[in-house]
N, C-alpha and C positions, 0 to 999 in steps of 0.2 A: 964859328964854335968847332972843335978839332971831331967832337962825336956827336952822332947823329941824337936828338930823339924821342921820344916815344909820344904823342899826343893820344891822352886817355879820354878824349871829347870831342869826336867830330862828327860830321852828318852825314846822312842820302837824306836829302830834303824831298818833300812831294814836290817840288817844282819840277824836280830836275827826273825824275824817273819814267822812264818809257813809257808813251801813249800806252802801249799796244799790253803794259804788264798784267792789266788784269781780262781784257779783254781775248786773252788769249789763252790765260791757265785758270780761269775761272769753270765750273762748270757750265753745261750748256743752260741750263735752267737757271742759272744766276743773272749770265753774262748781260742781259737790258737791264741789269738793273745795278749792276758793280761798278766801280770807278770806270769811267769813261772820262775821255776831254770832249769838252763840247765850247765851242765857238758860241760867242754871246753876242748880242744885237750892237752891245757899242765895238764889237771888233774884237775883245781879248775872247783869250781861249781859258776857260776854267776847266777843273777837276769838279766832275759832279756824279754823285753817287745816289742810288738809288731815291731820284729828284732833290737832293741836299744838295748846293755848293760848297765844294770844299776847299777850294783854294788855287790859285793859277797855278798853268801849266806854264814852265818857263822854255821850254827847248824850242818853242815857236814866235810866234809875235810878240811876245814878250818884249826881247830883247829889243824893238826900237818904237815902245813905248817910252816917248819923251817925260812920262809920268813918274815910271816903275821906280823902286828902290832900288839905290844899289846896294851892291854886296858888295864881299871882299875881292871877287874875282875882277872887279872893275876895277883895281888898283893896279894890275898888270896888265889886263888885255882889253883888246879892242874892238878886234874881229867876234863878229856873229855865233861861230860855236865854241866860245867860251862856256854857254850854256851845256853843253855836254860832257865837259870836263866831270864833275862828281860823280858820274854814274857811268864814266868809261873808264875802265881799270886802268890800262895806259895812260891815260891824260893825268886821270888823277894822281897816277904812281908819278910822274913827271910834276905834277904839282907840290907833290911833299919833296921829293929831293930838293925843289927848288926854297922851300923852307928849313931844309934841314932836319925833317921827319924820317925816320926808318918806319918807323910799326904809326898803325889810326886804328882807334874803336868808333863803330863805327855807328851811334845812335840811330833808331829809325826817326819817320819823320814826326817834327812836333805837334802839328796839326791834323787834323782828319784821322780816317782808318776806325772812327766808329760810327756805327749806324743804328735805329732805332731797334731793328731787328736783330736781334742778340745772333739767330743762325747764320744771317748774312754776314754779320760780322765776324763772325769764326773764321768764316770761309775767305773772308778778303783778308783777315791779320796773318793766317798760316797760309795764305798764297806768299803775300809779303814777304814771310821769314823764309820762303823756299827760294823766292828770287835772291833777298839779301845772301842765303848761305852759298847760292849755286856764285853770287857775284864776288864773294870772298874767294873765291876757288883761284880766282885768275893769277894770284899771288897770297896765296896762306899764309906766309910767314910776315907779311906786313897788313893784308886787311882784314878784319876781325871784326864781322857783323854782328850786331844786340838786336836780339828778338823784342817784337813787340807783346805785351800781354792784355789781358782784359779785367780791366780793375772793377768792373760789376759780376763777376761769375769766379770763383773760386774753384768750383771743379773745371771749368774749360782752360785758366788759366795754370793747374797744377798739369792738366792733360800735355798742352802745349809746351809747357818746360821740359815734361820728360821730351816728346816730340823732338824738341830743338834740340836738346844733348845730343840725343843721336845723329844729329846732322852736323855736330862739332861745334855749335855754337857755345857761347864760354857765361854767356850772360843776359841775362832778360831784363824787360824793362816797364817801368811804368811811368805816365807824365806825372808830376810831382801834383798838379793842380787836380788829378782825377781821384789824389788816395784819399781814403776815409777812413775814419775808423772801426769801420764794420772788419777793413783789412786785417784787424788784430783779434777778431773775435775767432771763436772755436770753429765755424766754420771754417777758416782760412786755416787752420793749424796743418793741412796736411800738405798744404800748397809749400808751407816754410818751412815744414821736415823733409819736402821732396827736394827742396833747393838745397838741404844743407846734405842729402842724401845723394845727389847727383853730382855735387861739387858744383854748381851751378852758381852763379854769381847775379842779385836781385840788387838792378839801381831803380833808383827815384831819379827822371830828367826833370828840369824847366820844361813847363809847359803845360798846356790842358785844352780838352774841348767839350762842348756838347755831346748829349747823346747820339746829336746829326751829322757830327763832326765839323760845325763851323768851331771857331774860334772861341775861346774863355774869356771873353771880354762883351761888357756891356756898352757897345758902341751909343746903342744909342740914348741909352742915358746921360751920357756923356756928351753926347751930342744935344743935348735940351739944356746941359748948365749954361748960367751964364758966365763964368770966371772961368778959363779953362785952366791948367796947370802948362808951367813953362817949361817943363821937360817932366818924363817916365821916368820907373826903376827900373825898366825893363822887363820881360817876360815870368822872371821869379820876385819882381817887383822887393827889390831890395831883400833877397832872399827869406822875407816873413811867410811865403808861400810852402816853404819846405819846415817850416817852425813845427808845427802840429804832427804832419808825418813822420818827422826826422824826432822826434819825442817822444811819442807814440811807439815806436823800437822797442826802447825804452821800460817805458813805466807800464806797458804791458808783459813784459819779459820774454820780448819776441824773440830777443839777439839771446839773452841771457838763459834762454832755457835751450838752444840751438848752438853753441857755442862753434861751433865748425863754419858756422850760417856768414855768410861772407855779403855786406851790403855798399854798395856804391851810390852815392851823390854825384849825380852829375851835372855842372852848369850850378855848382850850387855858389860858389866861390867858398873861401877858409875863414876870413878875419871873424863870421859873427860865432862860426861852430863852437871855438873853445871858450866863452862866454857863457853859452846854452851849455853846454858841459857842465862847466863850474856850477850855472846854478843847478841843475840837475843834482849835481855831489850834495850841496847844499841840503836842498827839498828830501833828498831820499834820506841825509842823517839826521834830519829833524824826527820824519817819521819814525824809521827806526830806534832811537833812541827816548820813546815818548813825547813827543810832541802832540798837537792836537789833534793829529791821524793817526794815535799810536797802531804800530801794524797787531798788537796783541787781540785789538778790538774785533778785526775783521782778518786772520792769517789768510783766507784764502783771495782778498784780495791784494794782499801785500807778502807774498813769497818769497820776492826779492832778496839778495844775499850780495851780491856783489856793487861794488859804486858803479855807477855810470861810466865814469872814465875809467876805469880796468877793462870796462866789457868795448867803450868805443875804441880805446887804441887797441885792443885784438880783432874788431871784427869790422871795422867802417874805412870807409876812404872818402874820398872827394877830390873833385878837379875844380881846376881854376884857368883861368886866361890872362887875365892882370891884376895880383892883390899884392900889395905892398904892404899891405897890415898883416895881413895871412901871412906871409912870408917872414915876419919878426916875431910871430906866433911860434914857431916850430917849435918851441919848447913845450907849450903847453897840449900842442895839436899833437905833437908825435913826428918823427921826421920820414916813419915808414910809412906813412898812410895820406901823403900827398902827394897828389899826380897831376901835373903842369899838361893843357891839352893849349889845343891851338882855335877850336872851334870853325875849323870848314867848315863850309864855304861862307857861313854867318856874317852877316856885317860888321858884327861885335867880333868876330876873328882877328887875330895877329898875323894872320896869312896877309901877304907874303913878306910881313917884317919880324917875323917870332922871334927869331935871335936876338935883332938889336932890342927887342922888349927885354926877354930872359934876361940877355946882359944887365940891362939896367937893373930889374926890380931883383937880381939875384946877388948884385955885386957885393952883400954885407954877407953872404954863405959862405962855407968854409967849401973846396973845391968836391969834400966825400958827400956834403949834406946837398950840394948843388945838385950835382949825377944822382942819389937818393930821387930829390925830386921831379927831375928833367926827363929819367930813362929807369933807374935801379926798383923804384917802387911799382911802378906799372907792370916792370916786366919779369918780377916776382911775382906779384897778383897772378896775372895772366900766363907764367909759365913759358915766357917767351929767350931768349936769349940774352944774358944782363950786357 
């Protein structure tokens, strides 16, 4: 492929972060409780925060664990130091070039960085956001960090959004597994208003954790079941985790009331979205034309005027790695709002074979549409050179 692509969903994972990120940057009063790498009795190295395990650290002994999960980097590298590549700017840029990628939108860790103590959580996440902003400065035209926010604290999320915007960060993120309908209530209006006014994109990305920071999966219950599933549907559980958070943006008027607000669904896939938008249009029309939920009965609840599909095509973008079905639904989705991504360096990533995957999946698209999906849509959204 002659022209370089833009990957709208890549990652800075907890496992590759510098072990001294928080011990060096947190205030002295919080260093002992903040995230640190601790060797466990079984010889593994884990991130631990305020007494709770967060997940494995992959830059040390992890490489030599014969039971470790393979990641995308295993497809190309054998040497031990590949664990440094995602958070060493010059090496990450080399990996992008190897895959035909010019620019990368880097989402924060999909697990971890939550604590029971909200004040501690604020400092931990703000410290990460500062580090991520600094990391992107190594190549400001190619690396773009996305900031993490606080799904259960409207005020803190608003203040952090305004703070990171001054650092040059263009997008803030919530893990979709932590998004609740509370975020669509009046308490959060200031946040959504601030995002629109500051021209900061808000994203929901696959993933989610408990307040202690551990993975949002009931492993104990699964272990007790007699019949285990043959396979899983990934962290997004077949995109079903996105359904309510996505629909709520429309049914609660979050988007329609803020026509300049932009929302990105990260690693959501795209094939399911046209059907859901179609269904929202149907339900909206049923309400507005005197159906069982006649808007006139309670105008305070049903003040919306635009079809969800209209709002969607103007204000929502979504990323995919491999989605042949979705790429055949562009006429319904809108060709300006689909963005390709490699998901580097996750196991689901197409790296380092992205160009071959892209050529296979976009063979039916005309050159202009293909260019939009692989480059121009992201370039336009993020203000990059097309």
